[in-house]
Steps between C-alpha positions, in 0.01 A plus 500: 500500500845357440720523195777268619494274196555804281810590697673165519809410307558188289680202646868504408600245242811418702409224745803383703476142618611577852404769747794571726486547871772669700451226756515230234832592345632647822481147639791412272731755655376412848585133450850531354821562689635850460878479492730781603227741603477651151217744433232454233629459150438773248169460321664474157800290609372164382745209483583331174505125456880527489487652848285210618735239357798674656324520838457123502877456525513627856253427780531843661457673165203278422326588826567868442347472151195320643452786745545752221233328289263508796556873541439560130177300507382691808581834338308402187199406709515817707494715187213298352309512827542875534368547146203269563413682823521836323265363233248379758513836680444684171207272420341574838551874448304470173221303667462765771507776238215325317297474821546874561410584139189284500383646831538846349306395190212401728529824699493704179192310378318553830581871516404553136165332565437710811601817316260420217216440743579823687506693174156366412365612842664841457337540160154423644559751782609761248188447292273527808667823605468637148131420474425664835707804409301536178173477696617769742603721213153482355348582841729799540365641176174591685507805731341341806519824705298694240246223479471502880425875500233500229357151512159431643633163630788584735474167685565308178799719416648454846471126454678530165772709659554238772531227240763704314702532821481126555609440143798729554606307810454171318697635207794582724495151652486333160775728370723413794434127450580530129831671584584228755416226251715669238795532740467137604496386138803712414692366802423140404599568140834643618554188712417279201746695283771463764422129524535469124838673512613271783377195311711604201803547726452159659448338160830650384666376820364150435639512148838603641492220756416256218805614306717466809362154570574393141857628524553328836355173367731514199798563728398210726459266204841601366662451841345156545595391147858616557514324838367180345748519212796562725397256771464212251870515430593574860308193621677292237837632617407437862399143412830448320695610804293283736477205261117507496249629242368848436143385557593342832670821611193703405264261678720500808503881506122513462456248780718705730306806389171347611647417839638852535168651393317297763753605763471864394120483515515342845742766620280777358195350667682479833617860468149613412358314798756661730421842357130436542548403863718803571273746318128416526285635212376855537237478227489685169281513194537402139612849402753541782786282624429132444343343810713246685395135483252364749702279738214246509355479145183306435545162331437488125181378337623178338247488218572860395875437512476190283271676251752786464796263465315286247425809293863620513631150422283487188705793366840330535713557191301801378708811418567805711371833372505823696138582581392145420204369699394215272370321327832393346758756622589598855710714725556428868211694653270425206540129573438533875204735447325265260591184693337624819226670300406155369448400865278805559764696693598857410863554597537853363587671171747384238817582697713312753517806726124563477423135571715491812352825627145383429550176690699657783226761550258207543722348769618221269875563512688206653853460638738328260566239765133393495432472127272221379398360163309761301653804670642775280870586525619852414848617399611856571489694822413825670135463409578475125504161331604409147410130478238262641462121482278228646663275760445129436666363812827312527699809407342525153293767324303553182570830328510703180861615543598734219513552124655204323414257782153340499276423796687241700523301821829582670674505834486819710779717363663803655343631819126571506430802718136441600211257480121511508217245523216581257294201608519573876 
C-alpha cells in the first residue's frame, strides 16, 4: 500500500519561464574573449548601463566588459544549476524514503496477520491442553490402587490404569505443543510490534525528506528566478556592446550550449566505454553495487519503445509534482514508470535509483556510447541516481524535470551517468 499522494507537496506558484543550464549560460563565457587574464567577477558586481556606455568608448574596455558579462552569466547559471541539482537530489531522497516506508507498511501487515493466526492456533492448543488436564483430574479422583486390591475385575482395572498412563503421556505432549504455539505467537507479535515501530520511524523520515525536498525546491525556484531576472539585463547589456539584440545573444548561447552538451555526452560515452573495456563487469545485484553495463546490449523492441514514447509525449506540458505518477501530474521516475508500464514493461519502483538497479540487475544496462531511442538516461553516480529521462534520439530527451517546469522535450543537459534499455 502506498501513501505517496498524501505526502506530496503542492506545485509552487512561481513558474520561471526559463530553466538554466550551466552549459547553456557557460557557453557565453566560453565564446567571449577574456582580456587581461582577470578572474571571475564578483557575483554581486553587476555593471550599470553607465558602465556599458562608457565601455563602448574604448575597444579594449568593451572587450573586457563583454568577458565580464559572460563570467557573470556563467556564475548565475552555476548557482541556479547547483540549486536545481540539490532539489532533484532531495526529491529522489524523498522517493526512496517512501519506498522504504511502504515496504515496511507491508511487512508490518504481514507480520500482524501471521501473529494473529499464530495466536489463534495457540488459543486452540491451550484449550485442548486444558480439557485434557480436566479429564485427568477427574480420573485422579478415583483411587485406582484400592480398586485393584478389592475389585473382582482386576483385568478391567489394569486396562483403566493403562489408559490413564496413556492420557498422561498425551497430556504432556499437548502441553508442550501449547507452550510452543504460545511462544511462537508471542515471538511473532514482538516482531509485528517492532515492525510497527520501524514503520513509524520510516514514516517520520519520509515526512522529513518531504520537508527537505520542499525547501530545496523553493531554493531552486528562487535561484532560477533570480538568474532569469539578472540575465535578462545582462543579455541586453551584452547585446548593446556587440550591437546585436538580447534575444539573439540568448539564442546564440543556447545554440552553443546544445553543441557543448552533445560534445560532453560524447566525451562521457567515450570515457565510459574506455572504463568498461579496462574493467570488465564483475556482476552485482540490485541491492549491492550497481552492475556494469553489458558491452553488447540487445536491440530494443521498436513497438514497445514507440508505445512508451507516445505515452510520455501525451503528457507534454503537464506539471511536475513530487510523487506524481499521473494522470495529470508527474515527476521524473513517475513518468518513466508509467510510460513503460503502458507498454507492459515493469522498470522498477517509483525512483530513478530503483529503476536503474532493477534494469541493471536484469542485464539491461547499456553503455552511454550505445544509447538508442527509448533508452532511459540517468543522472547521478556511484550507484545513486537523482533524475531519469527517456532518450528520443538526436541528442534529445523527454522528461519531467523539476517543480515549476512541466513535462518537456529538451536536449540532453549536463552529463548523464548511466543508461538502460527497458525494451531490450
